[in-house]
VMD Tcl script that draws the C-alpha trace (Angstrom):
set ca {
  {-0.13 0.02 -0.14}
  {0.97 3.73 -0.36}
  {-0.07 6.03 2.43}
  {-0.65 9.40 1.95}
  {-0.24 11.06 5.48}
  {-1.04 14.79 5.54}
  {-0.19 16.10 8.94}
  {1.65 19.38 10.21}
  {2.93 17.20 13.33}
  {6.27 16.72 12.29}
  {7.12 13.82 15.46}
  {3.62 12.71 15.07}
  {3.95 12.18 11.15}
  {7.62 10.34 11.49}
  {6.74 7.91 14.06}
  {3.51 6.57 12.09}
  {5.35 6.49 9.22}
  {8.36 4.52 11.07}
  {5.70 2.14 12.06}
  {3.87 1.39 8.58}
  {7.62 1.40 7.07}
  {7.64 -2.11 9.16}
  {4.70 -3.31 7.88}
  {5.43 -2.71 4.16}
  {3.50 0.02 3.69}
  {5.16 3.13 2.27}
  {4.15 6.44 3.36}
  {4.38 10.17 2.40}
  {4.01 13.23 3.78}
  {2.24 16.90 3.11}
  {2.08 19.17 6.27}
  {-0.25 21.61 5.18}
  {-3.90 21.46 3.51}
  {-3.05 22.87 0.07}
  {0.45 20.87 -0.19}
  {-1.91 17.52 0.74}
  {-4.49 18.46 -2.02}
  {-1.60 18.90 -4.66}
  {-0.16 15.28 -3.74}
  {-3.16 13.67 -3.86}
  {-3.95 15.22 -7.22}
  {-0.58 13.70 -8.63}
  {-0.07 10.66 -7.41}
  {-1.80 7.43 -6.63}
  {-2.77 6.65 -2.88}
  {-4.37 3.53 -1.50}
  {-5.63 5.95 1.60}
  {-5.17 8.93 3.20}
  {-4.77 9.59 6.67}
  {-6.18 13.42 7.33}
  {-5.14 15.68 10.46}
  {-7.89 18.19 10.76}
  {-5.72 21.38 12.47}
  {-3.65 21.93 8.99}
  {-2.23 25.39 8.16}
  {-3.93 26.93 4.97}
  {-7.00 24.51 4.68}
  {-8.33 22.50 7.19}
  {-9.06 18.79 7.62}
  {-12.42 19.48 6.54}
  {-11.84 21.72 3.48}
  {-9.22 19.43 2.10}
  {-11.72 16.41 2.15}
  {-14.80 18.22 0.64}
  {-12.31 19.63 -2.52}
  {-10.87 16.42 -3.20}
  {-14.45 15.05 -2.92}
  {-15.77 17.47 -5.39}
  {-13.51 16.58 -7.82}
  {-14.12 12.91 -8.02}
  {-11.15 11.61 -6.00}
  {-12.49 8.81 -4.33}
  {-9.83 7.42 -2.60}
  {-10.63 6.42 1.07}
  {-9.77 8.86 4.00}
  {-9.06 8.08 7.65}
  {-9.66 11.54 9.46}
  {-6.67 11.83 12.44}
  {-7.58 14.09 15.46}
  {-7.54 15.07 18.68}
  {-11.24 16.11 19.00}
  {-13.51 13.41 19.48}
  {-16.69 15.94 19.68}
  {-20.12 14.30 17.90}
  {-19.84 17.58 15.85}
  {-16.40 17.40 14.43}
  {-17.33 13.54 13.25}
  {-20.36 14.33 11.57}
  {-18.44 16.75 9.80}
  {-16.04 14.89 8.70}
  {-18.19 12.77 7.61}
  {-20.80 15.14 5.81}
  {-17.25 16.12 4.23}
  {-16.80 13.00 2.31}
  {-14.36 11.12 5.57}
  {-14.73 7.80 5.71}
  {-13.56 6.33 9.19}
  {-12.51 8.97 12.21}
  {-10.00 8.03 14.26}
  {-9.32 10.05 17.69}
  {-5.54 10.86 19.00}
  {-3.96 9.47 20.85}
  {-4.50 6.12 19.42}
  {-2.55 2.94 18.94}
  {-0.39 2.37 15.97}
  {-1.92 -1.13 15.37}
  {-5.29 0.19 15.73}
  {-4.89 2.67 13.03}
  {-2.97 -0.51 10.96}
  {-6.34 -2.31 11.31}
  {-8.58 0.80 9.98}
  {-5.87 1.16 7.13}
  {-6.13 -2.14 6.05}
  {-9.95 -2.64 6.21}
  {-10.21 0.94 4.24}
  {-8.23 -0.65 1.70}
  {-9.81 -4.15 1.56}
  {-13.24 -2.26 1.16}
  {-11.96 0.01 -1.42}
  {-9.87 -2.75 -3.77}
  {-11.49 -3.68 -6.11}
  {-12.02 -7.47 -7.15}
  {-11.69 -7.28 -11.23}
  {-11.00 -10.40 -13.26}
  {-11.85 -9.00 -16.68}
  {-11.22 -5.81 -17.85}
  {-12.01 -4.88 -21.85}
  {-10.31 -1.58 -23.52}
  {-11.00 -1.33 -27.51}
  {-10.38 -5.10 -28.69}
  {-8.18 -5.57 -25.68}
  {-9.31 -8.39 -23.19}
  {-6.95 -8.95 -20.35}
  {-8.15 -11.72 -17.18}
  {-6.72 -11.54 -14.45}
  {-6.90 -14.45 -12.83}
  {-5.57 -16.34 -15.60}
  {-2.91 -13.91 -16.52}
  {-4.59 -14.19 -20.34}
  {-4.69 -11.17 -22.78}
  {-6.79 -11.65 -26.50}
  {-6.68 -8.83 -29.05}
  {-9.01 -9.12 -31.61}
  {-9.85 -12.81 -29.81}
  {-5.50 -13.94 -30.37}
  {-3.57 -14.58 -27.38}
  {-0.66 -12.34 -27.04}
  {2.11 -13.61 -24.98}
  {3.76 -11.29 -22.51}
  {6.83 -11.57 -20.48}
  {6.21 -11.75 -16.64}
  {7.42 -7.86 -16.46}
  {5.22 -7.00 -19.47}
  {2.09 -8.31 -17.64}
  {2.92 -6.25 -14.36}
  {3.23 -3.38 -16.53}
  {-0.27 -3.82 -18.46}
  {-1.74 -5.22 -15.76}
  {-1.38 -1.66 -13.49}
  {-2.09 0.50 -17.05}
  {-5.29 -1.51 -17.42}
  {-6.31 -1.08 -13.65}
  {-5.86 2.59 -13.57}
  {-7.16 3.10 -17.46}
  {-7.45 6.02 -18.22}
  {-5.62 7.34 -16.50}
  {-1.93 8.26 -16.43}
  {0.70 5.87 -14.92}
  {4.21 7.50 -13.62}
  {7.25 5.86 -14.61}
  {8.38 5.65 -11.20}
  {5.07 3.80 -9.97}
  {5.30 1.94 -12.67}
  {8.79 0.32 -11.72}
  {8.12 0.10 -7.98}
  {5.00 -2.35 -9.11}
  {6.97 -3.93 -11.97}
  {10.20 -4.81 -10.76}
  {11.13 -5.83 -7.45}
  {14.61 -3.65 -7.25}
  {13.13 -0.99 -8.43}
  {15.86 1.61 -7.65}
  {18.02 -0.35 -9.54}
  {16.52 -0.31 -12.93}
  {17.77 2.34 -15.84}
  {15.69 3.85 -18.32}
  {17.09 1.71 -20.98}
  {15.52 -1.40 -19.16}
  {12.28 0.22 -18.65}
  {12.27 1.57 -22.49}
  {12.90 -2.53 -23.95}
  {10.35 -3.62 -21.49}
  {7.73 -1.06 -22.50}
  {8.74 -1.81 -26.11}
  {8.14 -4.62 -26.12}
  {5.08 -4.53 -24.78}
  {3.69 -1.95 -27.38}
  {4.75 -4.22 -30.26}
  {2.27 -7.55 -28.55}
  {-0.13 -4.87 -28.05}
  {-0.42 -2.54 -30.70}
  {2.55 -3.39 -33.81}
  {-0.35 -5.08 -35.86}
  {-3.37 -2.94 -34.76}
  {-4.59 0.23 -36.29}
  {-5.92 1.72 -32.62}
  {-3.01 2.34 -30.30}
  {-3.71 1.68 -26.52}
  {-0.32 2.45 -25.53}
  {0.24 5.97 -25.07}
  {3.29 8.30 -23.68}
  {2.23 11.41 -21.98}
  {5.23 13.40 -21.99}
  {6.68 14.50 -18.72}
  {3.76 12.65 -16.96}
  {3.48 8.90 -17.68}
  {1.76 6.16 -19.59}
  {-1.63 5.35 -20.45}
  {-3.78 2.86 -21.31}
  {-6.71 3.80 -23.39}
  {-8.69 3.80 -27.24}
  {-6.77 6.43 -29.43}
  {-7.56 6.31 -33.27}
  {-3.99 6.46 -35.03}
  {-2.80 9.70 -35.93}
  {-4.44 11.71 -33.09}
  {-3.06 13.70 -30.32}
}
mol new
graphics top color blue
foreach p $ca { graphics top sphere $p radius 0.5 }
foreach p [lrange $ca 0 end-1] q [lrange $ca 1 end] { graphics top cylinder $p $q radius 0.2 }
display resetview
């Protein structure tokens, strides 16, 4: 899992991050409401942990803005306030769960895992144009013809498909597709992407794998010659 923690208490942020890291959960930080909104918009997170009292925009405002923009990632509100009115305000603005400070780390972890399980889609098949992807079987068809992929190519395609039509950053693809992603150089990444494009798109007029310059890669229908 990849968690976004929006919390201006640096000591608490570090304590939560250190604990989550021991549970193989990646944690990224934002220390203000505005910064949290920007990070949520620019990257994929599985769960957001959101404090109420934040600089510039408070937690209620952050949740309201993200929900208004269609952002559906689960949000846990972490706050020292335990009043009925604050809890109701949080839920009214799109918060999924409410944890009162101080709380134990195992309890916070349990809440995170519960929200992640609830939000994680159980997808067996996706179809994009004439491309069919069967996740349980690790099977890929285009125009009913089976396509053989390398293990790395399969990982890249499955991630792009589950995020389609959204763009996925190259770093996130590397983290997902390679165990030691920090050792993956640009040439290795480009070779695997080229093999995947060749397998998926070479023999078809409608191209599905697209590079968005400076942003990342996406999988979606786009007619040949279009931008």
